[in-house]
C-alpha positions as CSV (number, residue, x, y, z in Angstrom):
1,M,29.9,-16.9,-63.7
2,A,27.6,-14.0,-64.5
3,T,24.5,-16.1,-63.7
4,E,26.0,-17.1,-60.3
5,A,26.9,-13.4,-59.5
6,S,23.4,-12.2,-60.3
7,G,21.8,-15.0,-58.2
8,A,24.0,-14.2,-55.2
9,G,23.3,-10.5,-55.3
10,P,19.7,-10.5,-54.0
11,A,20.5,-12.9,-51.3
12,D,23.4,-10.8,-50.1
13,A,21.3,-7.7,-50.3
14,G,18.5,-9.4,-48.3
15,G,21.0,-10.5,-45.6
16,Q,22.4,-7.0,-45.3
17,S,18.9,-5.5,-45.2
18,T,18.0,-7.9,-42.4
19,L,21.1,-7.1,-40.4
20,A,20.6,-3.3,-40.9
21,S,17.0,-3.7,-39.7
22,L,18.1,-5.5,-36.6
23,R,20.8,-3.0,-35.9
24,R,18.3,-0.1,-36.2
25,R,16.4,-1.5,-33.2
26,F,19.4,-0.9,-31.0
27,E,20.5,2.4,-32.5
28,G,19.3,6.0,-32.2
29,P,20.0,9.4,-30.8
30,N,19.8,8.2,-27.1
31,T,22.7,5.8,-27.1
32,V,26.4,6.0,-27.9
33,G,27.6,3.6,-30.6
34,N,25.5,3.6,-33.7
35,S,28.2,2.4,-36.2
36,R,29.4,-0.9,-37.5
37,G,32.7,-0.3,-35.8
38,F,31.0,0.0,-32.4
39,W,29.2,-3.4,-32.9
40,I,32.4,-5.0,-33.9
41,G,34.1,-3.7,-30.8
42,F,31.1,-4.8,-28.7
43,L,31.3,-8.3,-30.1
44,V,35.0,-8.5,-29.4
45,A,34.5,-7.3,-25.8
46,V,31.8,-10.0,-25.3
47,V,34.0,-12.7,-26.7
48,A,36.9,-11.5,-24.5
49,L,34.7,-11.6,-21.4
50,A,33.5,-15.1,-22.4
51,A,37.1,-16.2,-22.7
52,Y,38.2,-14.6,-19.4
53,P,37.5,-17.6,-17.1
54,L,39.5,-19.8,-19.5
55,V,42.5,-17.5,-19.0
56,V,42.4,-16.6,-15.3
57,G,40.7,-19.6,-13.7
58,S,37.4,-20.1,-11.8
59,Y,38.4,-18.1,-8.7
60,Q,39.2,-14.9,-10.6
61,A,36.1,-15.4,-12.8
62,S,33.9,-15.7,-9.6
63,R,35.5,-12.5,-8.3
64,F,34.9,-10.6,-11.5
65,S,31.3,-11.8,-11.7
66,L,30.6,-9.6,-8.7
67,F,31.5,-6.5,-10.8
68,L,29.2,-7.7,-13.5
69,V,26.4,-8.1,-10.9
70,Y,27.0,-4.5,-9.8
71,A,26.6,-3.4,-13.4
72,F,22.8,-4.2,-13.2
73,L,22.7,-1.7,-10.3
74,G,24.5,0.9,-12.3
75,L,22.1,0.4,-15.2
76,S,19.1,0.8,-12.9
77,L,20.3,4.3,-12.0
78,S,21.3,5.1,-15.5
79,V,17.7,4.4,-16.7
80,V,16.1,6.3,-13.8
81,W,18.4,9.3,-13.6
82,G,20.1,9.4,-17.0
83,Y,17.0,9.0,-19.1
84,A,14.1,10.1,-16.9
85,G,15.9,12.7,-14.8
86,V,15.1,11.2,-11.4
87,L,18.2,11.2,-9.2
88,S,17.7,8.3,-6.7
89,F,19.8,7.2,-3.8
90,G,17.3,4.4,-3.2
91,Q,18.5,1.9,-5.8
92,V,20.2,0.0,-3.0
93,V,16.8,-0.2,-1.2
94,F,15.4,-2.3,-4.1
95,F,18.8,-4.1,-4.3
96,G,18.6,-5.1,-0.6
97,V,14.9,-5.9,-0.5
98,A,15.3,-8.2,-3.4
99,G,18.4,-9.9,-1.9
100,Y,16.7,-10.5,1.4
101,T,13.6,-11.7,-0.2
102,F,15.5,-14.2,-2.3
103,G,17.4,-15.3,0.8
104,V,14.3,-15.9,2.9
105,V,12.4,-17.8,0.2
106,S,15.4,-19.8,-0.9
107,V,16.4,-20.8,2.6
108,N,12.8,-22.0,3.3
109,F,12.5,-23.7,-0.1
110,A,16.0,-25.0,-0.8
111,T,15.1,-27.0,-3.9
112,P,15.8,-26.1,-7.5
113,A,12.1,-25.2,-8.0
114,G,12.0,-23.2,-4.8
115,I,15.2,-21.3,-5.6
116,T,13.8,-20.6,-9.1
117,G,10.7,-19.2,-7.5
118,A,12.8,-17.2,-5.0
119,F,14.7,-15.7,-8.0
120,L,11.5,-14.4,-9.6
121,V,10.0,-13.3,-6.2
122,G,13.1,-11.4,-5.4
123,V,13.2,-9.4,-8.6
124,V,9.4,-8.7,-8.4
125,G,9.9,-7.7,-4.8
126,G,12.4,-5.0,-5.8
127,A,10.1,-3.8,-8.6
128,V,7.1,-3.7,-6.2
129,M,9.1,-1.7,-3.6
130,A,10.0,0.8,-6.3
131,F,6.4,1.0,-7.5
132,V,5.0,1.7,-4.0
133,L,7.7,4.3,-3.2
134,G,7.5,5.9,-6.6
135,Y,3.7,6.0,-6.6
136,F,3.5,8.1,-3.4
137,M,6.4,10.3,-4.6
138,F,5.3,11.1,-8.1
139,Y,1.6,11.2,-7.6
140,G,2.1,13.1,-4.4
141,G,3.7,15.9,-6.3
142,V,7.3,15.3,-5.1
143,R,9.9,16.5,-7.6
144,D,13.5,17.3,-8.1
145,V,15.8,17.3,-5.1
146,Y,13.0,16.2,-2.8
147,V,12.9,12.8,-4.6
148,T,16.6,12.4,-3.9
149,I,16.1,13.2,-0.2
150,I,13.2,10.8,0.2
151,T,15.1,8.0,-1.5
152,L,18.1,8.7,0.7
153,V,16.0,8.7,3.8
154,S,14.4,5.4,2.8
155,T,17.9,3.9,2.5
156,L,18.8,5.1,6.0
157,V,15.5,3.9,7.5
158,L,15.9,0.4,6.1
159,H,19.5,0.2,7.3
160,T,18.4,1.1,10.8
161,F,15.5,-1.4,10.7
162,M,17.4,-4.3,9.4
163,A,20.3,-3.7,11.9
164,Q,17.9,-4.5,14.8
165,T,16.6,-7.8,13.4
166,A,18.9,-10.1,15.4
167,G,16.4,-11.7,17.7
168,D,14.5,-14.9,17.3
169,E,11.3,-13.0,16.6
170,W,12.9,-11.9,13.3
171,T,13.2,-15.5,12.1
172,I,11.0,-16.2,9.1
173,G,10.5,-20.0,8.9
174,E,14.1,-21.3,8.7
175,A,15.6,-18.0,7.7
176,A,17.0,-15.8,10.4
177,L,17.5,-12.2,9.3
178,G,20.4,-11.9,11.7
179,G,20.6,-8.2,12.3
180,F,24.2,-6.8,11.8
181,N,25.4,-10.4,11.5
182,G,23.4,-10.8,8.3
183,M,21.8,-13.8,6.7
184,P,24.2,-16.6,5.9
185,T,23.6,-20.0,4.3
186,I,21.7,-18.6,1.3
187,P,21.9,-21.3,-1.4
188,N,23.5,-21.0,-4.8
189,L,21.3,-20.0,-7.6
190,A,19.5,-22.8,-9.4
191,F,16.9,-23.0,-12.2
192,G,14.7,-25.9,-13.0
193,V,12.7,-28.7,-11.3
194,G,14.1,-31.8,-9.7
195,G,16.6,-33.6,-11.9
196,A,16.0,-31.2,-14.8
197,S,17.8,-28.4,-13.1
198,I,21.1,-26.6,-13.1
199,T,22.9,-25.0,-10.2
200,F,25.2,-22.0,-10.9
201,S,28.4,-21.4,-9.0
202,S,31.8,-20.1,-9.8
203,T,32.4,-20.3,-13.6
204,T,28.8,-21.2,-14.5
205,F,27.5,-18.3,-12.4
206,Y,29.9,-16.0,-14.3
207,Y,28.5,-17.0,-17.7
208,L,24.9,-16.7,-16.4
209,V,25.6,-13.1,-15.2
210,L,27.4,-12.2,-18.4
211,G,24.6,-13.5,-20.6
212,L,21.9,-11.7,-18.5
213,L,24.0,-8.5,-18.6
214,V,24.4,-8.5,-22.4
215,A,20.7,-9.2,-22.9
216,T,19.7,-6.5,-20.4
217,Y,22.0,-3.9,-22.1
218,L,20.6,-4.7,-25.5
219,G,17.1,-4.6,-24.3
220,L,17.6,-1.2,-22.6
221,R,19.2,0.1,-25.8
222,A,16.1,-0.9,-27.7
223,L,13.9,0.7,-25.1
224,V,15.6,4.1,-24.9
225,N,15.7,4.4,-28.7
226,S,12.0,3.6,-29.0
227,D,9.2,6.1,-29.0
228,Y,8.7,5.5,-25.3
229,G,12.4,6.1,-24.8
230,R,12.0,9.5,-26.5
231,V,9.2,10.3,-24.1
232,M,11.4,9.4,-21.2
233,V,14.1,11.8,-22.5
234,A,11.4,14.5,-23.0
235,V,10.4,14.1,-19.4
236,R,14.0,14.5,-18.3
237,E,14.5,17.6,-20.4
238,D,11.2,19.4,-19.7
239,E,8.4,17.9,-17.7
240,D,6.0,20.8,-18.2
241,R,6.4,20.9,-21.9
242,T,6.0,17.1,-22.1
243,R,2.8,17.4,-20.1
244,M,1.5,20.0,-22.5
245,F,1.8,17.5,-25.3
246,G,-0.7,15.3,-23.5
247,Y,1.7,12.8,-21.8
248,D,1.1,11.5,-18.3
249,V,4.5,12.5,-16.9
250,E,3.8,10.9,-13.5
251,R,3.0,7.6,-15.1
252,V,6.1,7.6,-17.2
253,K,8.3,8.4,-14.2
254,L,6.6,5.7,-12.2
255,A,7.1,3.1,-15.0
256,V,10.8,4.0,-15.4
257,F,11.3,4.0,-11.6
258,T,9.7,0.6,-11.3
259,L,11.9,-0.7,-14.2
260,G,14.9,0.6,-12.3
261,G,13.7,-1.2,-9.2
262,A,13.4,-4.4,-11.1
263,L,17.0,-4.0,-12.4
264,A,18.3,-3.2,-9.0
265,G,16.4,-6.2,-7.6
266,L,18.0,-8.5,-10.2
267,S,21.3,-7.2,-9.1
268,G,20.4,-7.8,-5.4
269,V,19.3,-11.4,-6.1
270,L,22.4,-12.2,-8.0
271,Y,24.5,-10.6,-5.3
272,A,22.9,-12.7,-2.6
273,A,23.4,-15.9,-4.7
274,W,27.0,-14.9,-5.4
275,G,28.1,-14.5,-1.8
276,N,25.5,-16.8,-0.2
277,Y,25.0,-13.9,2.3
278,M,23.0,-10.7,2.9
279,S,23.6,-8.0,5.6
280,P,22.3,-4.5,6.4
281,G,25.6,-3.2,4.9
282,V,23.9,-3.0,1.6
283,F,21.7,-0.2,2.9
284,E,24.7,1.9,4.2
285,L,25.2,5.4,2.9
286,T,28.6,4.5,1.5
287,F,27.1,1.8,-0.7
288,A,24.1,3.9,-1.6
289,S,26.4,6.5,-3.0
290,L,28.4,4.1,-5.3
291,P,25.8,3.9,-8.1
292,V,25.7,7.7,-8.3
293,I,29.5,7.6,-8.6
294,W,29.5,4.9,-11.2
295,V,26.9,6.6,-13.4
296,S,28.4,10.1,-13.0
297,V,31.9,8.9,-14.0
298,G,30.8,6.8,-16.9
299,G,28.2,9.2,-18.2
300,R,24.6,9.2,-16.9
301,K,23.1,9.6,-20.3
302,T,24.8,6.5,-21.7
303,L,24.0,2.9,-20.8
304,L,27.5,1.9,-21.9
305,G,29.0,4.4,-19.5
306,A,27.1,2.9,-16.6
307,V,28.4,-0.6,-17.4
308,T,32.0,0.3,-18.1
309,A,32.4,2.7,-15.1
310,T,30.8,0.2,-12.7
311,V,33.0,-2.7,-13.7
312,G,36.1,-0.5,-13.9
313,I,35.6,1.4,-10.6
314,E,34.7,-1.8,-8.7
315,F,37.7,-3.6,-10.0
316,L,39.9,-0.8,-8.9
317,R,38.2,-0.5,-5.5
318,N,38.4,-4.2,-4.9
319,S,42.0,-4.4,-5.9
320,L,43.0,-1.5,-3.6
321,G,40.8,-2.4,-0.6
322,G,40.5,-0.5,2.6
323,E,39.7,3.2,3.2
324,L,42.2,4.2,0.5
325,A,39.9,2.8,-2.1
326,F,37.0,5.1,-1.1
327,V,39.2,8.1,-0.9
328,I,40.4,7.4,-4.5
329,V,36.9,6.8,-5.7
330,G,35.7,10.0,-4.1
331,A,38.5,12.0,-5.7
332,L,37.7,10.4,-9.0
333,L,34.1,11.6,-8.7
334,L,35.3,15.2,-8.0
335,V,37.7,15.1,-10.9
336,F,35.0,14.0,-13.4
337,I,32.3,16.3,-12.0
338,L,34.6,19.3,-12.4
339,G,36.5,18.3,-15.5
340,L,34.2,16.0,-17.4
341,P,30.6,16.6,-16.1
342,G,29.2,14.5,-19.0
343,G,31.2,11.4,-18.1
344,I,34.1,9.6,-19.7
345,V,32.2,7.6,-22.3
346,P,30.5,10.6,-24.0
347,W,33.8,12.4,-23.9
348,V,35.6,9.5,-25.6
349,H,32.9,9.3,-28.2
350,E,33.0,13.0,-28.9
351,T,36.8,12.9,-29.1
352,Y,36.7,10.0,-31.5
353,V,34.1,11.8,-33.8
354,E,36.3,14.9,-33.8
355,M,39.5,13.0,-34.6
356,R,37.7,11.2,-37.4
357,G,37.0,14.7,-38.9
358,D,33.2,14.4,-38.8
359,G,31.5,16.7,-36.4
360,T,28.2,15.0,-36.7
361,Q,27.0,11.5,-36.2
362,P,24.6,10.1,-38.8
363,E,21.2,9.0,-37.5
364,P,19.3,5.9,-38.6
365,P,16.6,6.8,-41.1
366,E,13.8,6.3,-38.7
367,A,15.4,8.1,-35.7
368,T,13.8,11.3,-34.6
369,T,14.2,13.5,-31.5
370,E,10.5,14.5,-31.5
371,V,8.0,13.1,-29.0
372,S,5.6,10.9,-30.8
373,D,2.7,8.7,-29.9
């Protein structure tokens, strides 16, 4: 018995060490939830979401998948605003450009291989749009509120432009942009070539979006807790001081802005595939303000806040419907801005830490708040 115990010890220690090393990649001072309890809760939540279609059926699962699609849009603003300090009303620009791009390519090449290519082109289209807009803003010396104004104007310009694309001259191959009527008949999302392909609809689409969302969330946690993530936070806190340390602030902001555009583009592509439809409504001011509301309510400096607030608010808004939903969402924003300016997730986290009787949260051994190369 003694021999067996001593032989099992090193194996157990090695397994625990590997698990701890893996956890440290996703933990640090820039994210909420750096404890074993958090990861257990995270796993339970993922399992519950995976079981959701089995409980409510395919229709409700398809409906709920829209809220998960919006979560990518919320994450895109959380990264750009919460971690790099760039308040953008233009995330719906990249969302819409990617959605329309996916629609045009997929309608003209309505095969699994063509739709797979359309998916990639759409996401890249959102990223390229963000790169072009960000390049002229950041390297043109535009800062602070003026970035917000430019991104807001870009949204309004695209809404006006896409609304007048109803004529035959705005037909690209087989895809008619449709003006205010929008672009219908966008095919379902499919990956693969020929017979070795899979088409996603209803429940399968739900699981695809859930898997992509979990992977994206974990990837962003690793990013913001890395050395580059600490540089992002340094830019948010004090651009001039970060520049004095020798960092190219404009390049960092452009890279983060482009990443945000890619995430918004992913959301737009999934949205177009979910509803098989795109319209200029995605560029409306009302829709452009929603990501700001989601991130503000959830906590702009937390990725978890962006996801939970997006899903929660959109579920509420979809359930209520009509103008009343927007009134309640607007009132919710005012309450949180005035009462909980940091957002609900940081408040819940701080309250939990205080109730536990520990005023500080232990950091992983390698975590540091300093800016390092």
